Every structure is written in structure tokens, then in C-alpha cells.
C-alpha positions as CSV (number, residue, x, y, z in Angstrom):
1,M,67.0,90.2,79.5
2,N,68.6,93.2,81.3
3,K,69.8,90.9,84.0
4,L,71.5,88.6,81.5
5,G,73.0,91.6,79.7
6,L,74.4,92.9,83.0
7,Q,75.9,89.5,83.9
8,D,77.4,89.3,80.4
9,K,79.0,92.7,80.9
10,M,80.3,91.8,84.3
11,R,81.8,88.6,82.9
12,K,83.6,90.4,80.1
13,F,84.8,93.1,82.6
14,W,86.3,90.5,85.0
15,K,87.8,88.6,82.1
16,K,89.5,91.7,80.9
17,N,90.5,93.3,84.2
18,G,90.4,90.5,86.7
19,G,94.1,89.9,86.6
20,C,94.8,93.5,87.5
21,Y,92.5,93.4,90.5
22,L,94.1,90.2,91.7
23,F,97.5,92.0,91.8
24,L,95.9,95.0,93.6
25,I,94.3,92.8,96.4
26,P,97.6,92.4,98.4
27,A,98.1,96.2,98.3
28,F,94.5,96.9,99.4
29,I,94.8,94.3,102.3
30,G,98.1,95.9,103.4
31,F,96.6,99.4,103.2
32,F,93.5,98.5,105.3
33,V,95.5,96.4,107.9
34,F,98.4,98.8,108.4
35,S,96.7,102.1,107.7
36,V,92.9,102.2,107.9
37,Y,92.5,99.8,110.9
38,P,95.1,101.5,113.2
39,V,93.5,104.9,112.5
40,V,90.0,103.6,113.3
41,Y,91.2,101.7,116.3
42,S,93.1,104.7,117.7
43,L,89.8,106.7,117.5
44,F,88.1,104.0,119.5
45,L,90.9,103.9,122.0
46,S,90.7,107.7,122.5
47,F,87.3,107.1,124.3
48,T,88.8,104.5,126.6
49,D,91.1,104.1,129.6
50,S,93.6,101.7,127.9
51,N,97.1,100.5,128.7
52,G,97.4,98.6,125.4
53,A,96.3,95.2,126.9
54,R,92.9,96.1,128.3
55,F,90.5,99.0,128.1
56,T,87.5,100.5,129.8
57,E,85.2,102.9,128.0
58,I,85.2,106.3,129.6
59,G,83.5,108.5,127.0
60,L,85.0,112.0,126.5
61,F,87.1,111.9,129.7
62,N,90.5,111.9,127.8
63,Y,89.5,114.9,125.7
64,R,88.3,116.8,128.8
65,Q,91.6,115.9,130.5
66,I,93.5,117.6,127.7
67,F,91.9,120.9,128.7
68,S,92.1,120.3,132.5
69,D,94.5,121.6,135.1
70,D,96.2,118.3,135.5
71,L,99.9,118.9,136.1
72,L,101.1,115.9,134.1
73,N,98.5,115.6,131.3
74,G,96.6,118.8,131.4
75,W,96.4,121.8,129.1
76,A,99.6,123.4,130.4
77,T,101.7,120.4,129.3
78,I,99.8,120.0,126.0
79,S,99.9,123.6,125.0
80,N,103.6,123.8,125.8
81,S,104.3,120.9,123.6
82,F,102.2,122.4,120.8
83,W,104.0,125.7,121.2
84,L,107.4,124.1,121.0
85,T,106.3,122.2,117.9
86,F,104.9,125.3,116.2
87,R,108.0,127.2,117.1
88,Y,110.1,124.6,115.4
89,A,107.9,124.7,112.3
90,L,108.0,128.5,112.2
91,M,111.8,128.4,112.3
92,C,112.3,125.5,110.0
93,I,109.7,125.9,107.2
94,P,110.6,129.4,105.8
95,I,114.3,128.8,105.9
96,G,114.1,125.3,104.5
97,L,111.8,126.3,101.6
98,T,113.9,129.4,100.8
99,L,117.2,127.5,100.8
100,S,115.8,124.6,98.7
101,F,114.4,127.1,96.2
102,F,117.6,129.0,95.7
103,L,119.6,125.7,95.6
104,A,117.2,124.6,92.8
105,L,117.9,127.9,91.0
106,L,121.6,127.2,91.1
107,L,121.2,123.6,90.0
108,N,118.8,124.6,87.2
109,S,121.6,126.0,85.1
110,A,123.1,124.2,82.1
111,V,126.7,124.1,83.5
112,K,128.7,121.0,82.7
113,G,128.5,118.4,85.5
114,I,125.5,120.0,87.2
115,K,123.7,116.6,87.3
116,V,126.4,115.3,89.7
117,F,125.6,118.1,92.1
118,R,121.9,117.4,91.8
119,I,122.5,113.8,92.8
120,L,124.7,114.7,95.7
121,Y,122.2,117.2,97.1
122,Y,119.4,114.6,96.8
123,L,121.3,111.7,98.3
124,P,120.3,112.5,102.0
125,V,116.7,112.1,101.1
126,L,117.3,108.4,100.1
127,I,118.8,107.7,103.6
128,P,116.2,107.1,106.4
129,G,115.8,110.2,108.5
130,L,116.6,108.3,111.7
131,A,119.9,107.1,110.3
132,M,120.8,110.7,109.2
133,S,119.9,112.0,112.6
134,I,122.1,109.4,114.3
135,I,125.0,110.4,112.1
136,Y,124.4,114.0,112.9
137,A,124.3,113.3,116.6
138,D,127.6,111.4,116.4
139,M,129.2,114.4,114.6
140,F,128.2,116.9,117.3
141,D,128.4,114.5,120.3
142,Y,129.8,115.8,123.6
143,P,132.7,115.6,124.2
144,G,134.0,113.1,121.7
145,G,132.2,114.0,118.4
146,I,134.3,115.0,115.4
147,I,133.1,118.6,115.6
148,N,134.1,118.9,119.2
149,Q,137.4,117.2,118.4
150,I,138.1,119.8,115.8
151,V,137.1,122.6,118.3
152,V,139.5,121.2,121.0
153,S,142.3,120.7,118.5
154,L,142.0,124.4,117.6
155,G,142.4,125.3,121.3
156,G,138.7,125.7,122.1
157,K,136.5,124.0,124.6
158,A,134.1,121.1,123.8
159,V,130.5,122.4,123.4
160,P,127.5,120.4,124.7
161,F,125.4,121.2,121.6
162,F,122.5,119.0,122.5
163,E,122.4,119.6,126.3
164,D,122.1,123.3,126.5
165,P,118.4,124.3,126.3
166,G,119.5,127.7,125.0
167,I,121.0,126.4,121.8
168,I,119.3,123.0,121.2
169,M,116.4,124.3,119.1
170,P,118.6,125.6,116.2
171,W,120.3,122.2,116.1
172,Y,117.0,120.4,115.7
173,M,116.2,122.9,112.9
174,V,119.5,122.3,111.1
175,A,119.0,118.5,111.4
176,G,115.7,118.9,109.7
177,F,117.4,120.4,106.6
178,F,118.6,116.9,105.6
179,G,115.3,116.8,103.8
180,L,116.1,119.8,101.5
181,G,116.6,117.5,98.6
182,G,113.0,116.5,98.4
183,N,111.8,120.1,98.1
184,M,114.7,120.9,95.7
185,I,113.5,118.2,93.3
186,M,110.0,119.7,93.3
187,W,111.5,123.2,92.7
188,L,113.6,121.8,89.8
189,A,110.4,120.3,88.2
190,A,108.6,123.7,88.6
191,L,111.5,125.7,87.1
192,A,111.7,123.3,84.2
193,N,108.0,124.1,83.4
194,V,108.4,127.8,83.4
195,P,107.8,128.9,79.8
196,K,111.0,130.3,78.3
197,Q,108.8,132.6,76.2
198,L,107.6,134.4,79.3
199,I,111.2,134.9,80.5
200,E,112.3,136.2,77.1
201,A,109.3,138.5,76.9
202,A,110.0,139.9,80.3
203,K,113.6,140.6,79.3
204,I,112.5,142.3,76.1
205,D,110.3,144.5,78.3
206,G,113.4,145.5,80.3
207,A,113.1,143.1,83.3
208,R,116.4,141.7,84.6
209,G,117.6,139.4,87.4
210,I,115.5,140.0,90.6
211,R,112.5,141.4,88.6
212,V,112.3,138.3,86.4
213,L,112.5,136.1,89.5
214,F,109.7,137.8,91.3
215,S,107.5,138.8,88.3
216,V,107.7,135.6,86.3
217,I,109.5,132.6,87.9
218,I,108.0,132.7,91.4
219,P,104.4,133.3,90.2
220,M,104.7,130.4,87.8
221,C,106.1,128.2,90.6
222,T,103.3,129.0,93.1
223,P,101.5,125.6,92.7
224,I,104.7,123.9,93.8
225,I,105.3,126.5,96.5
226,F,101.8,125.6,97.8
227,Y,102.5,121.9,97.7
228,N,105.9,122.2,99.4
229,L,104.4,124.4,102.1
230,I,101.6,122.0,102.9
231,N,104.1,119.0,102.9
232,S,106.5,121.0,105.1
233,V,103.9,122.0,107.6
234,I,102.6,118.4,108.0
235,T,106.2,117.0,108.3
236,S,107.4,119.7,110.8
237,L,104.4,119.2,113.1
238,Q,105.1,115.5,113.2
239,I,108.8,115.7,114.0
240,F,109.9,112.5,115.8
241,D,113.0,110.8,114.3
242,T,115.2,113.8,114.9
243,Y,114.3,113.9,118.6
244,A,114.7,110.1,118.9
245,S,118.4,110.5,118.0
246,L,119.2,114.0,119.3
247,G,116.9,114.2,122.3
248,V,119.6,114.1,124.9
249,G,118.9,117.6,126.4
250,P,116.7,118.6,129.2
251,E,113.2,117.1,128.8
252,E,111.3,120.4,129.3
253,S,113.4,122.1,126.5
254,M,112.3,119.8,123.7
255,Y,108.9,118.3,124.5
256,F,107.4,118.1,121.0
257,I,103.8,117.0,120.7
258,V,104.6,113.7,119.0
259,I,107.2,112.9,121.6
260,L,104.5,113.7,124.3
261,I,102.2,111.2,122.6
262,Y,104.9,108.6,122.4
263,R,105.9,108.9,126.1
264,V,102.4,109.0,127.4
265,G,101.4,106.0,125.3
266,F,104.5,103.8,125.4
267,E,106.2,104.8,128.7
268,S,103.3,105.7,130.9
269,Y,101.0,103.2,129.2
270,Q,98.1,105.6,128.9
271,M,97.2,104.6,125.3
272,G,93.7,106.1,125.5
273,F,94.9,109.6,126.4
274,A,97.8,109.3,123.9
275,C,95.3,108.5,121.1
276,A,93.1,111.5,122.2
277,V,96.1,113.9,121.9
278,A,97.0,112.3,118.5
279,W,93.5,113.0,117.2
280,M,93.8,116.6,118.5
281,L,97.0,116.9,116.5
282,F,95.2,115.5,113.5
283,V,92.5,118.1,113.9
284,V,95.0,120.9,114.1
285,I,96.9,119.7,111.0
286,A,93.6,119.2,109.1
287,L,92.4,122.7,110.0
288,L,95.7,124.3,108.9
289,T,95.6,122.3,105.6
290,L,92.0,123.4,105.0
291,V,92.9,127.1,105.6
292,M,95.8,126.8,103.2
293,F,93.6,125.2,100.5
294,K,91.0,128.0,101.0
295,T,93.7,130.6,100.4
296,Q,95.0,128.8,97.4
297,K,92.9,130.7,94.9
298,W,94.5,134.0,96.1
299,V,98.1,133.0,96.0
300,V,98.5,130.2,93.5
301,Y,98.7,130.7,89.7
302,L,96.5,128.2,87.9
303,D,96.4,127.9,84.1
304,E,92.7,128.3,83.2
305,E,93.1,126.2,80.1
306,S,94.1,123.2,82.3
């Protein structure tokens, strides 16, 4: 009786929801084929000596090589790439989050025509990052880019912006600011949810300007600050498209970790070692994310009623 009842419930369930699951099947297939399978297969490859066409199981050799004294693929090269990547993140994240926040404050006003400016600032997000980086590279190209043409027309000398290791890092950082619009939209959503009553109460208590910003607005926006911070950390540590279009300077000056993975895997055909480094990057990002989640309760305002 129970078995028949269960079968009857299952029949009714599929009759009611079967169509929805049929539409979800293609998405699930795509997710497993293009996301889950490559991740699992890369973990397997990290324990092999593979060139992409064949492989030989070698256990933990690739992971030991990461911490070895090998001049090409040893710890010196890996740590240098991680340092350059972290340095880029430390330069880019604070400035990017701060600029996008104050930009959102300006665009949160009720001035006539403000929606047009919101759209204009968000437009770069809709354009693929690689395309934006190529446009950016053409603007600052040496010696024929439009910026250098302006410099020369004013009597100056063309500047090799992307070839001087002393100045190339700031240009990578500036190129990364094309994504400000994404953070700006999140800030605008957070600002829209700040209760007006709290701001009015603060003003009644004598708070003005900066005091309202730091005592009311920013604490109420901490959930979005936390989200934007995590998203920015993950994105910055995976920088690739900017380098793909601007990486014309000396190799040793801009050897980011994802570029190292790409070159080892697709130029040196050491797929196994490249996968091992990729999983090391995954562990680093996962640990940073875990630490940020653990500190969330101390820095993020959460409404207890929710």
C-alpha cells in the first residue's frame, strides 16, 4: 500500500513538474560538461605528466616541483608570480572599491538626467573585458596610439607605456577599472536600501555629511561591501584578459600567476604541472574567501529580524 502510494505521489509530481525538469536538463548537461568535468579532469591531470595528448601518472611530483629549486618551474618562479598578482590586487581592490562607492554616491542623487550617467558608467561592463583591453591598448600604443599622438602634437615625446617595467603595473591597474560599473550597481542597490528614517534620525541628532556617511550609510552597506570585496579579490587574482592585450612589456615584469599557468600549459605543453599550479591558486583563493567569511560577523551589519 505504501509502495503504491509513493508511486502515485511520484506520478503526480512528474505530471506537475516534469516539463520544468525537461527544460532544465540542457542547462544541467552544459554545466556538467563545461564546468564540473573540466574541474575534475584538471585535478586528475595535476597528478600526471601530461602534454594534453598523453599522460603518465606521477603522483605528487608536480606539487613537489612547485616547492623545488627548479629555475623554470620551481618555487622562485611560482612565488614571484603570486607576489606580482597579490601586488596588483592590493593596488587595484582598495582604489576600485572606493572609486565605485563614491561614484555610486554621486549617482544616487535625484538630479534630473542622472539615469543617463548611470547607463554611461555601466556600459563598459557590458563589453567583454578582452575587447575593452584591446581598445585601451590601442589608445596607449607606442608610438602611434592616440594618446601618444596627442603628446607628440603638444611637443612631447612618445611614451612606451606598456614597455617600461617601472610604469607598467599602474597601467594594468587602470585597465582593471573598466569593471567599476559592476561594483557601482551593487553600491547603488545598497544605498537604495538604506532606511531614510535612520538618516533623518542622525540629522536630528546633529550628524551631518561625513558623520552620516560613516555612522549610518557605510555600516548599512557592509553586506554589499563584503560581497564586492570577495568578488574583487577573486577577480583580481585571476587577471588574464588585461595581460592578453596589454602584455607587451618585459616578461619578468608582468608574470601573473594565471599567465604562468597558461604559458606552462599551452606553450610548454606541461599540462600536468599547469593544473597543479591552478589547484594551488584555487586553494589560496578558497582560504582567503574562508577567512573573509569568518570575519564577516565582526564587520558586517546583519538585520537580526531577517
